[in-house]
C-alpha positions as CSV (number, residue, x, y, z in Angstrom):
1,M,-147.3,136.2,42.0
2,V,-150.0,135.7,45.2
3,E,-150.3,133.1,47.7
4,K,-153.0,130.7,47.6
5,R,-154.0,127.4,49.9
6,L,-151.8,124.4,48.4
7,F,-155.1,122.5,48.5
8,A,-157.3,124.8,47.1
9,V,-154.6,125.5,44.1
10,D,-154.0,122.2,43.8
11,P,-157.1,119.3,44.6
12,A,-156.1,116.4,43.0
13,L,-153.1,116.6,45.7
14,H,-155.6,116.4,48.4
15,R,-157.4,113.7,47.0
16,V,-154.2,111.5,47.1
17,A,-153.2,112.8,50.1
18,S,-153.8,111.2,53.8
19,E,-155.2,112.5,56.5
20,S,-152.4,113.2,58.5
21,A,-151.1,114.9,55.3
22,R,-154.2,117.0,55.3
23,R,-153.7,118.0,59.2
24,A,-150.2,118.8,58.1
25,F,-150.3,120.6,54.9
26,A,-154.2,122.5,55.8
27,G,-152.8,125.7,56.1
28,A,-150.0,125.5,53.9
29,T,-150.0,127.9,51.0
30,V,-147.7,128.6,48.0
31,P,-146.8,131.8,45.3
32,V,-149.3,131.4,42.0
33,A,-148.4,133.1,38.8
34,R,-151.7,133.7,36.5
35,L,-150.5,134.3,32.9
36,G,-151.9,135.7,30.2
37,P,-151.3,134.6,26.4
38,G,-148.7,134.5,24.6
39,P,-145.0,133.6,25.0
40,F,-143.4,133.2,28.6
41,E,-140.0,132.6,30.7
42,P,-140.4,129.9,33.0
43,A,-136.8,130.4,34.5
44,D,-138.4,134.2,35.1
45,L,-140.7,132.1,37.8
46,T,-138.3,130.2,39.2
47,A,-136.0,131.9,41.1
48,G,-134.0,131.6,44.4
49,T,-134.9,128.3,45.7
50,V,-138.0,127.2,43.4
51,L,-137.8,123.9,42.4
52,G,-140.4,123.4,40.2
53,L,-143.5,124.9,38.8
54,I,-147.1,123.0,38.2
55,V,-149.4,123.8,35.8
56,S,-152.9,124.2,37.7
57,D,-154.6,126.0,35.1
58,G,-155.1,126.3,31.8
59,L,-152.2,125.0,29.1
60,L,-149.0,125.7,28.4
61,A,-146.9,125.1,24.7
62,R,-143.5,124.1,24.5
63,T,-141.9,124.4,21.4
64,V,-138.8,122.8,20.2
65,R,-137.1,123.6,17.2
66,V,-134.6,122.4,15.4
67,P,-132.6,122.5,11.7
68,G,-135.1,121.7,9.2
69,G,-137.9,120.8,11.6
70,S,-139.9,121.7,15.0
71,S,-142.4,119.4,17.4
72,V,-144.4,121.3,20.4
73,E,-145.5,119.6,23.7
74,L,-148.6,121.0,25.5
75,L,-148.9,120.6,29.3
76,S,-152.4,120.5,31.2
77,P,-153.2,120.7,35.1
78,R,-150.7,118.5,37.3
79,Q,-148.4,118.8,35.1
80,M,-144.7,119.9,36.2
81,L,-141.8,121.3,34.8
82,Q,-138.1,122.7,35.7
83,P,-137.0,124.1,32.4
84,S,-134.3,125.5,34.1
85,T,-132.3,122.5,35.4
86,V,-132.1,120.9,32.1
87,E,-129.3,120.6,29.7
88,Q,-131.1,121.6,26.1
89,P,-129.1,119.8,23.3
90,S,-126.8,123.0,21.9
91,F,-128.8,122.4,18.2
92,T,-132.3,123.7,20.1
93,D,-133.6,126.6,20.8
94,T,-137.5,126.0,23.1
95,T,-139.8,128.8,23.6
96,W,-142.8,128.6,26.5
97,A,-146.4,129.9,25.5
98,V,-149.4,130.4,26.9
99,L,-152.7,128.9,25.1
100,D,-155.3,131.4,26.6
101,T,-154.7,132.0,30.2
102,A,-152.9,129.7,32.8
103,E,-152.2,129.4,36.3
104,L,-148.5,127.9,38.0
105,Y,-148.0,127.4,40.9
106,A,-144.5,127.0,42.5
107,I,-142.6,124.1,45.1
108,D,-140.0,125.6,47.1
109,S,-137.1,123.5,49.0
110,D,-138.9,123.6,52.0
111,L,-142.3,122.7,50.9
112,G,-140.2,119.6,48.5
113,R,-139.0,118.4,51.6
114,A,-141.9,118.5,53.8
115,L,-144.3,116.7,50.9
116,A,-141.6,114.5,50.4
117,A,-142.1,113.1,53.9
118,H,-145.0,112.0,53.2
119,D,-145.0,108.9,50.7
120,E,-148.4,109.6,49.3
121,L,-147.7,113.2,47.9
122,L,-144.0,112.2,46.9
123,N,-145.9,108.9,44.8
124,E,-147.9,111.8,43.5
125,L,-145.5,114.4,42.2
126,V,-143.3,111.7,41.2
127,A,-146.1,110.0,38.9
128,R,-146.8,113.6,37.3
129,G,-143.2,113.9,35.7
130,I,-143.7,110.4,34.8
131,Q,-147.0,111.0,33.1
132,R,-145.2,113.6,31.0
133,A,-142.9,111.1,29.4
134,H,-146.2,108.4,28.7
135,V,-148.1,111.7,27.1
136,L,-144.6,112.6,24.9
137,T,-144.7,108.5,23.8
138,V,-148.2,109.2,22.6
139,S,-147.5,111.9,20.7
140,A,-144.9,110.0,18.9
141,A,-147.3,107.4,18.2
142,I,-149.7,109.4,16.5
143,E,-147.3,111.5,14.5
144,S,-146.5,108.0,13.3
145,V,-150.1,107.4,12.2
146,V,-151.0,106.9,8.2
147,G,-153.4,109.6,7.3
148,I,-153.8,113.2,8.4
149,E,-157.3,113.0,9.1
150,K,-156.4,110.1,11.9
151,R,-153.6,111.8,13.0
152,V,-155.7,115.1,13.3
153,L,-158.2,112.9,15.5
154,L,-156.1,111.4,17.7
155,A,-154.4,114.4,18.7
156,L,-157.7,116.2,19.6
157,W,-158.8,113.3,21.3
158,Q,-155.6,112.4,23.7
159,L,-156.0,116.5,24.1
160,A,-159.5,115.9,25.5
161,E,-158.4,113.3,27.6
162,Y,-156.9,115.7,29.9
163,C,-158.6,118.7,29.3
164,G,-162.1,117.7,27.7
165,S,-165.3,117.6,29.6
166,V,-168.6,115.5,28.4
167,T,-171.5,117.4,27.7
168,A,-175.2,116.2,25.6
169,E,-173.5,117.9,22.5
170,G,-170.2,115.8,22.9
171,V,-166.8,116.4,24.6
172,T,-166.1,120.6,24.7
173,M,-162.4,121.5,24.5
174,P,-161.7,125.0,26.2
175,L,-158.8,125.5,24.1
176,R,-158.3,127.9,21.3
177,L,-155.8,125.4,19.7
178,T,-154.6,127.0,16.3
179,H,-154.1,125.0,12.8
180,E,-150.4,125.8,13.1
181,L,-150.1,124.7,16.7
182,L,-151.8,121.0,15.5
183,A,-149.8,120.6,12.7
184,L,-146.7,120.5,15.2
185,L,-148.2,118.4,16.9
186,V,-149.0,116.0,14.3
187,G,-145.9,116.5,12.1
188,S,-147.5,118.5,9.3
189,R,-148.0,121.6,7.9
190,R,-150.9,123.6,8.4
191,P,-152.9,123.9,5.3
192,S,-152.7,120.2,5.3
193,V,-154.3,120.4,9.1
194,T,-156.4,122.3,7.6
195,S,-157.9,120.6,4.7
196,A,-158.3,117.8,7.5
197,L,-160.3,119.5,9.7
198,A,-162.8,120.6,6.8
199,T,-162.8,116.8,6.3
200,L,-163.6,115.9,9.8
201,T,-166.0,118.9,10.1
202,E,-168.1,117.4,7.1
203,Q,-167.6,113.9,8.7
204,G,-169.6,114.7,12.0
205,Q,-166.3,113.8,14.2
206,V,-165.1,117.8,15.0
207,A,-166.8,121.3,15.5
208,R,-165.5,124.4,16.0
209,R,-167.6,126.5,18.8
210,G,-168.0,130.4,18.5
211,D,-165.5,130.9,21.1
212,R,-162.9,129.3,19.1
213,S,-162.7,126.0,21.5
214,W,-163.4,122.3,20.0
215,L,-166.4,119.9,20.0
216,L,-165.7,116.4,19.5
217,T,-168.9,115.0,18.0
218,G,-168.2,111.5,17.0
219,E,-167.2,108.4,18.7
220,C,-165.1,108.1,21.6
221,P,-161.4,105.8,20.6
222,A,-161.4,102.9,22.8
223,G,-159.6,103.4,25.9
224,I,-160.1,107.1,26.3
225,R,-162.0,108.3,29.8
226,I,-163.4,111.8,29.8
227,P,-165.2,112.9,32.9
228,A,-168.4,114.2,33.0
229,A,-167.1,117.0,35.4
230,R,-163.7,118.2,36.5
231,A,-162.6,119.4,39.7
């Protein structure tokens, strides 16, 4: 892990910080890990007094398997994780993977106490933990939608809200999501998702780009907000 400025790796935290907090943490640094695609174990990055990890770039996949089934959670920038302190049910198996590349930074106990002294920073970090629960609830609602094409399209738009950007062509997502991973997201199987994507492509709703990223070309569902640029 390498040391980087806190506000450089987490500009969203800087945006909500008061002037006093910006001065207090202007020179603060955090250990940052840059991970390549493939499986990884978060506990390997949370040794010592590390309270948790925050995704600053990229996308992580947390897959939970139970007898006869599995589900996946995707973690995007700003979301927090601390798996080593969460007791998992004995009948589950959890694995983590990086999609493409990702960057995470660690918050240790000293920095955690310092951040907690500023209400706006503490509120931001708490909100990020709550956001994960909200995202999972929306994902569960999507899984209940009848029609595989509708579920796949809603899942892609949900991801676009966190990782997409508006362009002249449509909404782009620099994510190399496999059909198998999409199947886990929508509670289906890969062949069904492949067929659904073919239908959505014919309808002009979705396109796969040459670099394997995604382009949403259909009408944005009501209520979803996609920024033209991201920090």
